N, C-alpha and C positions, 0 to 999 in steps of 0.2 A: 568625384564628381559634389561629392553634399559638401568637403572640404572648397571647395570653390564657388559652390552657392552661398556657403557660409561669408567666406572672404567679400565677395561681392557686396551684399546684404550691411554688413558692418562699414565699407567704403561706403554706399552707398549714405546709411546714417549721420558718419561722419560729417560728408561731404555737407547733408541736408541741415547738420548744426553748426557747420560753420560757415555755411550762407546765411545762418539767420544769426549769430552773432556779427557777423562784419556787418550786416546790415539795421542791429541794434545799434552797434559802434557807430556807424557811419551818421545814424538819426540822432543820437546824443550828442554828436560833435558839431551837430547841425543849427541844436540848441545855443552851444557855444558862440558860433560863429553870429548867430543872431542877437536882437534886441530885447532880448525874454526877460522879466526881472530878475534879480537878483536871487531870491529862492529858486528859481529854475535853474540857473546856472549852476547854483550851489550843490542842487541834487542831483544834475547832470556828471558835476565832479565825483559826488559820492558812488554814483554808478561804474563811470571810468573807471576810479580805483577796486573794481568790483571785474569788472570785463575790459578794461582798454589794453589798447596792441600796440607794438609801435608807430600805426598810425594815428594814434594821439598826441604824441609826444607834439610835433609843432603848435598844436593848439593850445596845451594849458604850457608849455615852455613859455605862449605868449601871453600868457595870464601871471607869471612871476612877478610882474610890476606893477600889478592891478592889486591895491592895499586891500579891496574888500573880497579877491577871490583866490591870491596867492596861497594861501594856508589849503583851501580846498584843491587847488590845482597841484601844489605839492605833495600833498598826502595819496593823489592819485599817481603821480610821478613815482613816487617810492615803492607802489605794489606792483608799476609794469614790468614784464621779467624782458629786459629787452637792454642792451648797451647806450642806446641813440636819448633816454632818460638820462644815463649817467653823464651823456654828454653835456644836455642840455642843463644840468644843473651846475655841472663847471663852469659851463661860459658864463651864468650868471654870475657868479661869482664878482665876475670885474664889470658887472653892467649896473649890479644894486647897490646899496648902501643901506645902513640902518636896521632896523627891524627884518623889513624883507631878506638882507644879506643874510643876518642872524639866524632864520629859518629855511634859507637854503642851506648853510653848511648844516642846521643838524639833518636834514634830511640825507645831505652827503653820510653822514654818520649812521644815520638807521639800512642805508642801501649798503656801506661797508664799500665803498668806492676807494680801491686802491689805488688808484688815477689822479685821485683825487689829495695825495698825502704832500706835495710840492707845494701846491696852492693856499691848503690851510695850514704847512707849517709857518709859512710866509704870513698868514692871519694871528699866530700867535703873541705875535709883537706888534700887532693896531692897539693904538691907543684909546681906542673901545673896547672897554672892560667885559662887555658881554659880546662880543665879536670874539675877542681872546678867549673865553670861556667856553662858547660854542666849538670854537677851531680845536679847544683841549677836548673838550668830550667825542665830538665828531672824531679827533683822533685814535683816541683811546676805543672808541666802539670799530672801527677800521681793524685796530688790534695785530698790524705786519709790525713785522721787525723794521722796517722802514719809519712806520710811523712811531712805534719808539724809540728810534733814534731818534727824529725830530723833538717827539717831548721831552726828552733826556737831555737835547741839546738846549731850550729853554729853559729847562730845570738850570742846569748852569750859571746862563746867562742871569736868570733870575735870581741868583744864589746872588752876583757879584753888584746887586743895582746899591745905591748911596740910600736912596730914598727909604728909609724902613717902612712906610707904610705901601708903598709900591714893592719893596722886596715881598711883602705880607702877603698880599693879594696877589702877585703871578703867580709866586710859589702856590700858592693853595689850588688856583687852578690849575695849572699846570703838574701838581700833583696827584690830582682828582681824575686828569684825564691818563695818567700813566698808570693807576691803579687799575682802571678799565683794560689800558693795555694789558696789563699784566697778568690780567684774568684770561683774556681774550686769546693770548699767548703760551696759556698752561693747558684753557682746551684744547688748542693747536696740537698740541705736545711737543711744545719749544721752551723744555723745562727748565733749561739753563738760564736761559733769557728771561723767563719771567721768576726765577728766583734772584736775578741779579736786581731786576727793578725791586722785588719786596723789598730786597737784604736795602738797597738804598732809601727807600722811603720810609721805614722804619725805624732808621739810623738817620732821618732827620728832624732835626729837633725843632725847626723853623715851620714846619709842615703841620697843615691841621694835625688836632687831635683824633681825630674822625677817621683821615686816613693815615696816621701809624699806627692804631688799632689794629685796623682792618688789612694793612701790611704786615702785624705781625701774624695774623692766621693764615696770610697768606703763604707764607716764608716757612710755615712749620706744615702745610698741606702740601705744598708742592715739594718738598724734599721728601716724600712717602715713608718711607721704614726709617729712612736718616732725620725725620724732623723731630722721634723723641725727643734727642736732648737739648733740641730749643723748644719744646715744650714745657720741658720741667723748666728750663730755665724763665719762661717767662709765668706758668702758675708760680713760681717763686719770686715776682717781681712784686714792688711795692704798690703798684702803679695798678688800682682797681680795675681798670679799662682793659690793657695790658692781661689782666687774669681773665677779662670775661672773655676777651678774643680766643686765648689760650683754651679756655674752657669749649669754645665754639669749634675750635681746630679740631679737640679732643675728640669729640662726637663724628667730626669729620672724616680722621686720618686713621687709616685700615689697617690690618695688621698688627702682627703679636707684639713687633715691637712696642709699639704705642701704648699698646696693654701693660706690657711688663711694663716699660717705663711709669705708667699712672699705679699699678700696682705696689711698686716700689716704692714711688712717692707719697702714696697713703700711709705704709706705715711708718714714716719719719717727719709726716705733715703737721702740721699746730693745729689745736683742734678747731679754730675758725675756719681753714682749707680744707677739714678731713671731708664736711660735707659738700663742700663743692667736686671734689675728687669722686665719692660716693655717687651723687649725683649723674657725671657723667660716667662713670665706670657703669653703673646700671643702666642710663641711655645707652650704652655701646649692649648691654647686653652679656656682660661680663662674669660670669660662673665663679673666676676664681677668688671675687671681689666678695663672696657670702660671708666668708668667717668674720672680716672686719667689718662688713654690715652687721652683722649679728652681733658683734664687742660694741659698736657703736650704739645700736639697737637698748643697752641697757647701760646707756653713759646717765653720768648726772645732768649732761648739757641739755638742755630739754630742746633746743633749738637740731642739735646735731643726733638727738632720739628719733624727733619727727622728720629730720630727712632720709636717716639710715630704716623706718618702718615704710614711708615711700617707696624707698627704694625695694624694699624686700618682694614688692607688689609684682617687679619684675624679674627678681634674681632668686627669689626664695623658692625654697623646694620646701616637701615635706619635715625636714631636719626641723627648720623654723617653730613649726604647729606649737612647740611648748615654752620655747620664749616668749613670743605672739599671745599665747594665752596670758602669759604672766602679764604682758604691756596692758593688755584690755581689761585685765580685770584689777591692777595695780594702780596702773598710773592715771592723771589727770583725763579730764573729759577729750581735750584735743590726741592724747598719743592712745586714749583706747579708741577712737573714734577709728583714725589711721593704721592701731595694729590691729583691726575688726575687716577693713578695708583691705588690709594685706593679705589675712586670711582669707576672706572671700573671693579673691582673684588666684590664690594658688588651684592647681591641675588637677594633681596627682591624685589618684582614687583613694587613699592611703590616710589624704588630711582626714576626710568625712570618717574615718573608721576611728582616727586619733578622736576628733570630736565627740562622737558618739559614744566612745567608751567614757571619757572624762567625763561627760556629762549624767554616765546613767550612774558612777559614782560620786557626783558632784552632791553638795550640801549646803557647801558655804555660801558666800557673796558672789563665787564664781558662774553661778547657777544661770542668774539673772544673764550674764554675758555669753554664756554657752549655749541658751537657750535662742538669743538674737542670731548667733552665727549659725547655728543649726537652722533657723527660720531661713537667714542670709542663702544658705550654701542648698536649702530643702533637702536635708537629709535623711532620706528613708527609714534609716535603720536609727532614726532618735527618736521617732513617733511614739513607743512606747516610753520615753523617759519624759512625753509632750504631757501623756498621760497621766501618768503619775505624780510629775511637778502642776498639774491641772486640779490636783489635790492638797497642795499646799494650804498649811495655816498662812502662809505668807501672802498678803494680796497681792503685792506686785510683781511673785513670780509667777501667782495663778491665774493671773490675767496675762500676760505675759507668755502662758504656756496656752492659752484658750486663745489666743490670737494668734500663734504660731502654728498652731493645729492645722489650720488650712495649707500649708504650705508644705509639710511635711507627712499627711497621711496618704492613705490610697481612697480612691474615691469609693471602694468600695467600703469604708466606715461612715461611709456621708450617715447611715439609720443611725449610728452611735451619738455622732457629731448632734443631731435633729436630734437624740433621745434627749443628751446633755442639755440640749437650748432650751425644752421644755421647763427644766431644771432649775433655770438661771435663778443665783439668789440674788441678782441688782442688778439696777441699771447698767454700771459698768461689765458685767460679766456679761450680759445678755448683746452689749454691744461689743463684745472683745469674740464674743462665737460666731455673733452674727458675722463679722471680715474673715472668720475663718470656714466656713459656709459659701463666702459669698468666693474665695480663695481657692475651695477646694475646688468647686462647681466651676469657675472658671477653666483650670487647669483641665480637668474632665476631658478624656478623648471623646466621648458620647454625649454632649452635654442635654442630649433630647434624656438622655435615661437620671442622667442625673437632677434636671427639672421635674423629670417623672418620678423621681424619689421626694424631692424637695416640696412638690406642689401637695404630696399625698400627706404632708404634714404641717400643712397652715394651719388646720382646723384645731389640732393637738397643744401649738404653743399657747401661750399667754398671750390675751388681747393688743398691749403694746408692742412683741415682735413679729405681730403677723403684719404689720405694714413692711416691716424691714424685711422680712421674707418676700412679700410680694414686688419690693423696690430689684430684690437678687435676681427673681423670677427675669423680670426687667433686663437685666444683666445679660441676662443665658440666651432670654429670646427663643423661639422655637414652637411649636403647636401646646407640648405640651405647658408651657409656661404663661402662653397666654390662656387658654382655657382652664388655668388654674385662676388666675386673675379674672375673666370672665363668667367662674363660677362664683369667685368672692363677691362680686360685684353684685350678683343676684343675692346674697345672704340678708338674713333675714336680721341680722348684727349691726349693726346703723357702724358702729367704728371701723368693722372689717369693709364693710360697704362704701364707705367714705376713701380708705385708702386705696381699693379698689380703682375706686373712681377716678382718682386721684394718678392711681398710675398709669393708667389708659393714657388718662391726657399727654402723660409724656414718654409712653411707649416708643422703643428705638425703631421699630420698622414698620412701614404700610400694611402688613397682612392684620392689623388689626381693625380697620376700617370696617369689615360686615359685621364685626362683633360690636361695635361701638353704636352701627345700625340696627340692630338689633334689641342693644339694649334700651336703644331712643324710643322705639317702639313697644317696648314693651311696660318701660317705667311709667309709676304712676302716681310720681312723685316730678310736680312741674322743676324743681332745682337738679335732679339727675339727669330729667331730661336738656335742662340747656347745658351741661358737664358733657354729657354726652355726646351732643350736636357740636361743641366749639370742638372736643376733641376731635372729631371728626374732621370738622374744616382746617384744623392745625395739621394734619397730614396733607390733605391736601393740598396744604398751602408751602409745607417744608420738604415734602420727600420728591425724589426724583422719578418720576412716571411719563408714560404718554402723554400727549394734549389730550389723545379722546377719553383716557381714563379721568383726569385730572377735571377735564369739561361735564362729564356726567357726574363726577362726585360733586361739582360745582351745583351744578343742576338738580339734583337730591337733593342737596343741602338745603338749596331755596326754597323748594318744594315743601320740606320737613319743618324747618325756622319758623318757631311763631313769633317771633321776639325782632321790630326792627332792627334793634343791633347786631342779633345774631347775622341776617341775612348784609347786614355792611360788613361784618368780617368775610362774606363769601364774594363781598363785592372788593375787596383789597385782594384776594385769592387773583380776581378777573385782571383787577389793575397790575397784578404783577405779573401776568403771563399772558398780555394781550393779544390772545392768535384769534385768529379767525373760528374757532370750534368755539369762544367765548360770546360771540358777538348775538347772537341769539338770547342768551341769556343774559345780558346787559340791555339789549332794549326791550325785553320784559321787565325785565327788575326800573325798565326805564318811565314803564308807565305806574308806576306807584310814587304816590305826590311824597310819601319820605324818603323815598331812594332817589327821584329824580336827577338831582345832583348829579350823587354818586356814580351814580348807570353813566350820568355824559360823562364823566369823565373815561368812563370804558370805553366809549365810542372815541371819542377824541385820541386815546393812545392807537387804538385800530386804525384811525384817520391817518396818522403819522408811518404807518407802515405802507412801504411801497407796492403792493399788493391789491389796497382797499381804494373802489370808489368811493372819491367823496363827495359828489352829486349824492349817490346813496344814502350814504351817509345825513346827511344835510336831513333829509329828506326823514331817514330815520327819528333825528333829532325832533322833527316837527312833531312827527306821529307820534314822540313820549311824551309829548306834553311841553316843549319848550317852543313857546311863542314866540313870533317873531318879534323884535325890537327895534325899536329906531336908534342906532348907536352911531357916537360918535366919536375918535380917539382924539383927546383934545390935549392930549401933551405922554409923551413916553420917553423915557432916561433906561438907560441899561449899564450897570458897572459896578464899582464898589469906590465908596469915599470921593475923592475926588477925580478919579478918571473911569466916566462915565462919557456913552456917546448916545446922542440924541437918536432915537428910534421910531419916533414917530410916524414917519412917512413909511416906514416898512410895517410897521402894525397896521398902518391903518388897508395898506395894499392886501393884506388877511382877512382884515375883518370884516364881517359881513355882515345880516340882520337878526347874527345868535349872539347868546353871554359868553358862546365858548368861540373861542376863535383858535383856528387852526392854523400853524406853522408851519413853513414848509422843511421838512426835517426834526430828528428827534431833539438836535441843542439850539439854544440861543446864539450859538457863537452862529452856526451855520445859516440861520434865519437871520441874521441882522449882520450877517458881514463880516464877521473879527471878532477876536479878543479882545476890550477896552483894558481888560485887566489881568495879564497872565497869574497863574498861580494863587490865584484869589476870590475865594465865595465870593461869587456876585449878585444881585436881586435887580428885576423889574420891576421899575414904577410906571401905572399908567393912571392917568387924568382919563375921567371920559364921563358922557352924560348917556345915560338910559331914558328915552322918553322924554329928555328932557330937564330930567335929573341928574343934578352931579354926582361922582363919585370916586373913589381913591382904593388904588389894591397895590400891594408890596407882594412879589413874589417871587421866591427863591430860585437859585436859576436852574432853567430847564422843569420848572411846575409846568404841569398843565395851564392855559391861561382860560381862565372863569371867571371872571366878574361877575359878582356880587351884584344882586338886584339894590337898587337903590330904591329905599321906603321915604 
């Protein structure tokens, strides 16, 4: 019973869905049959490409001869899953010519219509090159045995042409179609036919170079295991393009035989080819290549050495560590960097053990390299060596160790690191230790605990370091970090206090807002009050929050701010988020003479919202002190450069008796009936009279239309 109910329900839903789609399709077809503008008909074709059925085919067929809509109609026909679409396109071959016929040919190729092979084959001999080229590509896309035969015959005919230019031209277009057909046949499992075409094309000297090289790659891949011998032949070619095709084929050719052939070839290849073979074998992840790669990594040939070191990132293992460490310590800059990156990529645990052991014993120039590798791999076992190196008389080693401690120490060692910070010998050491502290804290599983530990140390470190610690606390965030920075902002130490206010001004979360309000109320220094209120306004402007909370913050800032320039910053927040929650704040601000114009912009932004009563807002403007004026729009133009349109009448319709003009919609293009200069930044130029005095203003596109008072 339940199953019957479910079946009936599903049937009802499907029936309703099908009926709805049928109605939508019928409505869309009605647009195409009507006198609707071109843009609407193009949109209808796009809609049919998504939901068109057999019933759309006759209408779309009638548009294939339309110069302006043929392309859109073909796109729709290409997507309709019914044989009638194929038939319509085939029939059009005999009625169209030129560009329109070329388009239909391409569509038949997209649909891979096997019944179109015969008529397309005839078009391979068409005197129009574009038509013949499109037919060849379409036949190649169809990719059936019959399509390939038609192309093979055309290629044979092209080879006996007497005119050299025509022969070259026809050979090129047919061979490109054949290349497509060979790929399609291979995908369809017709390997023998595909191989025959590839072999013919790679041997055809008159074929374009790109076709021959692609055919070499296809000939190798299509043979599978049997392609190994041909692969070696191609790799030994003096033609660099054929070698490149072979390298591509080698990365695609599966199986042990191909790998065997590549490894065997590597053993006897000249130096110039060994690098290429190493790259391919590494790309295949072939472990047998490792001994040869290690040998190449010690080569005197710098290019081969680099290739080998980079290959070890993919095929290396723990056995490579000694050779890589030697290369990293003794090679030039590029070799050293490649070796370090290769070690960094190795996965085995024993790699870390080897590096930690080598670092513990290092006293020579390799120490710096080992410190860098241990830092990159975050080797905890190397931490004792880092602490030891931090006391090295060699400044470079000492600084590298200090900076890297944050990557290797346990967060339980933070107190030790902080203690070291308070004893920093110079600015370089302090900077290195600050980096280590930041890295260690950001790695901490419990950031609140790390922040608490760091906060307790602020008072103990030297003055210049306090600001760095506060910035690290900002990176960490959380309640302990914020409390520590707030405490620093109340310090009697002016340098620390300034650093704390600067940090709060850049705080990375909105939980600093209440702290900034408290600091504002408690501060006796006007300069600090300004910094606190500005940081508070920044939070309202930059962070995601509810409209209610943002409005509350803006209201609070307007109440507390003592300077008009700070209140203007609040108005910028209102302008950025012109919601109804901000309206009361803007109306109150508009009563302040110094803020009247800025606040009026907010009211205008609200006026452009669909949910606002414009008449009511007009009254609000009057109440805010915007007295009515006698306004006359003399002339208005909109556009860029020579591409402008006269919008005088449109602007006059919206101009009332205030200096602010409310336009319908949020864009000038909508208000003025279109875009006179698509893709270009435009301007609105207005010549006007206010109370008989002439003025002019130039506004950037979509700016609020506020006319300056004429003096």
